[in-house]
C-alpha positions as a Markdown table, in Angstrom:
| # | Residue | x | y | z |
|---|---|---|---|---|
| 1 | Met | 101.8 | -8.3 | -44.1 |
| 2 | Lys | 102.1 | -5.5 | -41.5 |
| 3 | Ala | 99.0 | -4.5 | -39.5 |
| 4 | Asp | 99.0 | -1.0 | -41.0 |
| 5 | Ala | 98.9 | -2.4 | -44.5 |
| 6 | Arg | 96.0 | -4.8 | -43.6 |
| 7 | Arg | 94.0 | -1.9 | -42.1 |
| 8 | Val | 94.6 | 0.3 | -45.2 |
| 9 | Tyr | 93.6 | -2.5 | -47.6 |
| 10 | Ala | 90.4 | -3.2 | -45.5 |
| 11 | Trp | 89.6 | 0.5 | -45.5 |
| 12 | Glu | 90.1 | 0.6 | -49.3 |
| 13 | Asp | 87.8 | -2.4 | -49.9 |
| 14 | Arg | 85.1 | -0.9 | -47.6 |
| 15 | Val | 85.3 | 2.8 | -48.5 |
| 16 | Val | 87.2 | 3.5 | -51.7 |
| 17 | Ala | 86.4 | 0.6 | -54.0 |
| 18 | Pro | 82.6 | 1.0 | -53.9 |
| 19 | Leu | 83.0 | 4.7 | -54.8 |
| 20 | Asp | 85.4 | 4.3 | -57.8 |
| 21 | Lys | 84.4 | 1.6 | -60.2 |
| 22 | Ser | 86.5 | 2.9 | -63.1 |
| 23 | Arg | 89.2 | 0.7 | -64.6 |
| 24 | Val | 92.4 | 1.6 | -66.4 |
| 25 | Pro | 93.8 | -0.6 | -69.2 |
| 26 | Phe | 97.6 | -1.0 | -69.2 |
| 27 | Ala | 98.0 | 1.0 | -72.4 |
| 28 | Gln | 96.6 | 4.1 | -70.6 |
| 29 | Met | 98.4 | 3.7 | -67.3 |
| 30 | Gln | 101.6 | 5.6 | -68.2 |
| 31 | Ala | 99.7 | 8.6 | -69.4 |
| 32 | Ile | 97.9 | 8.7 | -66.0 |
| 33 | Ile | 101.1 | 8.3 | -64.1 |
| 34 | Asp | 102.7 | 11.1 | -66.1 |
| 35 | His | 99.7 | 13.4 | -65.5 |
| 36 | Val | 99.6 | 12.8 | -61.8 |
| 37 | Trp | 103.4 | 13.1 | -61.4 |
| 38 | Ala | 103.3 | 16.5 | -63.3 |
| 39 | Ala | 100.3 | 17.7 | -61.2 |
| 40 | Glu | 102.4 | 17.0 | -58.1 |
| 41 | Gly | 105.2 | 19.3 | -59.5 |
| 42 | Leu | 107.6 | 16.5 | -60.3 |
| 43 | Arg | 109.6 | 15.4 | -63.3 |
| 44 | Trp | 110.7 | 11.9 | -64.3 |
| 45 | Pro | 107.8 | 9.8 | -63.3 |
| 46 | Pro | 108.1 | 6.1 | -62.7 |
| 47 | Arg | 107.7 | 3.8 | -65.7 |
| 48 | Ile | 104.9 | 1.3 | -66.0 |
| 49 | Arg | 105.9 | -2.3 | -66.4 |
| 50 | Pro | 103.8 | -5.4 | -67.0 |
| 51 | Arg | 103.2 | -7.7 | -64.0 |
| 52 | Lys | 101.1 | -10.8 | -63.5 |
| 53 | Ala | 98.6 | -10.3 | -60.7 |
| 54 | Thr | 98.9 | -12.8 | -57.9 |
| 55 | Arg | 96.4 | -13.8 | -55.2 |
| 56 | Val | 98.5 | -11.7 | -52.8 |
| 57 | Thr | 99.7 | -8.7 | -54.9 |
| 58 | Leu | 97.8 | -7.0 | -57.7 |
| 59 | Ala | 100.3 | -4.3 | -58.4 |
| 60 | Thr | 103.5 | -2.7 | -56.9 |
| 61 | Gly | 104.8 | 0.8 | -57.0 |
| 62 | Ser | 108.2 | 2.5 | -56.3 |
| 63 | Arg | 110.0 | 5.6 | -57.3 |
| 64 | Leu | 111.3 | 4.0 | -60.5 |
| 65 | Ala | 108.5 | 1.7 | -61.6 |
| 66 | Ile | 104.9 | 0.7 | -61.2 |
| 67 | Glu | 104.2 | -2.9 | -62.1 |
| 68 | Ala | 100.6 | -3.7 | -63.1 |
| 69 | Pro | 98.6 | -6.3 | -64.9 |
| 70 | Ala | 96.6 | -5.7 | -68.1 |
| 71 | Glu | 93.9 | -3.7 | -66.2 |
| 72 | Leu | 93.6 | -2.1 | -62.8 |
| 73 | Pro | 90.9 | -0.2 | -60.9 |
| 74 | Ser | 91.9 | 3.4 | -61.0 |
| 75 | Trp | 92.1 | 3.7 | -57.2 |
| 76 | Val | 94.6 | 0.8 | -57.2 |
| 77 | Leu | 96.8 | 2.7 | -59.7 |
| 78 | Leu | 96.5 | 5.8 | -57.5 |
| 79 | His | 97.5 | 3.7 | -54.5 |
| 80 | Glu | 100.7 | 2.6 | -56.4 |
| 81 | Ile | 101.4 | 6.1 | -57.5 |
| 82 | Ala | 101.2 | 7.2 | -53.8 |
| 83 | His | 103.8 | 4.5 | -53.0 |
| 84 | Ala | 106.0 | 6.0 | -55.7 |
| 85 | Leu | 105.5 | 9.5 | -54.3 |
| 86 | Asp | 106.4 | 8.3 | -50.8 |
| 87 | Asp | 109.4 | 6.3 | -51.9 |
| 88 | Arg | 112.5 | 7.8 | -50.2 |
| 89 | Asp | 114.8 | 6.0 | -52.6 |
| 90 | Asp | 116.8 | 4.7 | -49.7 |
| 91 | Gly | 116.4 | 1.0 | -50.2 |
| 92 | Arg | 113.7 | 0.5 | -47.6 |
| 93 | Pro | 110.4 | -1.0 | -48.8 |
| 94 | Gly | 107.4 | 1.3 | -48.9 |
| 95 | Asp | 104.9 | 1.2 | -46.1 |
| 96 | His | 101.4 | 2.2 | -45.5 |
| 97 | Gly | 102.2 | 4.8 | -42.8 |
| 98 | Pro | 100.7 | 8.3 | -42.2 |
| 99 | Asp | 102.7 | 10.0 | -45.0 |
| 100 | Phe | 101.7 | 7.4 | -47.6 |
| 101 | Val | 98.0 | 7.6 | -46.6 |
| 102 | Gly | 98.1 | 11.4 | -46.7 |
| 103 | Leu | 99.5 | 11.3 | -50.2 |
| 104 | Tyr | 97.0 | 8.7 | -51.3 |
| 105 | Val | 94.1 | 10.7 | -49.9 |
| 106 | Gly | 95.3 | 13.7 | -51.8 |
| 107 | Leu | 95.4 | 11.7 | -55.0 |
| 108 | Leu | 91.9 | 10.3 | -54.4 |
| 109 | Val | 90.5 | 13.8 | -53.8 |
| 110 | Arg | 92.2 | 15.4 | -56.8 |
| 111 | His | 92.1 | 12.6 | -59.3 |
| 112 | Ala | 89.2 | 10.4 | -58.3 |
| 113 | Arg | 87.1 | 13.3 | -57.0 |
| 114 | Leu | 86.4 | 11.6 | -53.7 |
| 115 | Asp | 85.3 | 13.8 | -50.7 |
| 116 | Arg | 88.2 | 14.7 | -48.4 |
| 117 | Ala | 86.0 | 15.1 | -45.3 |
| 118 | Met | 84.4 | 11.7 | -45.9 |
| 119 | Leu | 87.8 | 10.0 | -46.4 |
| 120 | Ala | 89.1 | 11.7 | -43.2 |
| 121 | Ala | 86.1 | 10.6 | -41.2 |
| 122 | Ser | 86.4 | 7.0 | -42.5 |
| 123 | Leu | 90.1 | 6.9 | -41.7 |
| 124 | Ala | 89.4 | 8.1 | -38.2 |
| 125 | Ala | 86.7 | 5.5 | -37.8 |
| 126 | Ala | 89.2 | 2.8 | -39.0 |
| 127 | Ser | 91.9 | 4.1 | -36.6 |
| 128 | Ile | 94.2 | 4.7 | -39.5 |
| 129 | Pro | 96.6 | 7.6 | -38.9 |
| 130 | Trp | 97.4 | 9.9 | -41.8 |
| 131 | Asn | 99.3 | 13.1 | -42.5 |
| 132 | Pro | 97.1 | 15.6 | -44.4 |
| 133 | Ala | 100.2 | 17.7 | -45.0 |
| 134 | Ala | 102.3 | 14.9 | -46.5 |
| 135 | Arg | 104.4 | 15.9 | -49.5 |
| 136 | Pro | 106.1 | 13.7 | -52.1 |
| 137 | Ala | 109.5 | 12.4 | -50.7 |
| 138 | Leu | 111.3 | 14.1 | -53.7 |
| 139 | Leu | 110.1 | 17.5 | -52.5 |
| 140 | Thr | 111.1 | 17.1 | -48.9 |
| 141 | Ser | 114.5 | 17.6 | -47.4 |
| 142 | Pro | 116.2 | 15.9 | -44.4 |
| 143 | Ala | 115.3 | 19.0 | -42.4 |
| 144 | Asp | 111.6 | 18.1 | -42.9 |
| 145 | Gly | 112.2 | 15.1 | -40.7 |
| 146 | Arg | 111.6 | 12.5 | -43.4 |
């Protein structure tokens, strides 16, 4: 696992998880994905697929599919949706870089109602770079430098 992923996961466990205790059953995940995707101005959201959670990976997300177990914390679902939003559809695996974190923070603010300033301060304290202006990969062009 890359260092940036480890830092993001540790930050989530320390900052995000204690603030969002809600859980989403599998049967409701697609509706949430569809809602978030539409709120971002996008069409054709990724489809939810069943996945058995492992000790290492609870869920995965890409432009085409989000794989999840029978239930997830809502912040984990938002994390996977952020991966789908950041997926450049170029065959490279998703990362936990500044654009991903920027998209994820936006989702946490808009959909989990977490405080943006608090999240920004906690990211700075954890030395996690993020791009507050990050946009979904499907809305960017090569001229945007992505």
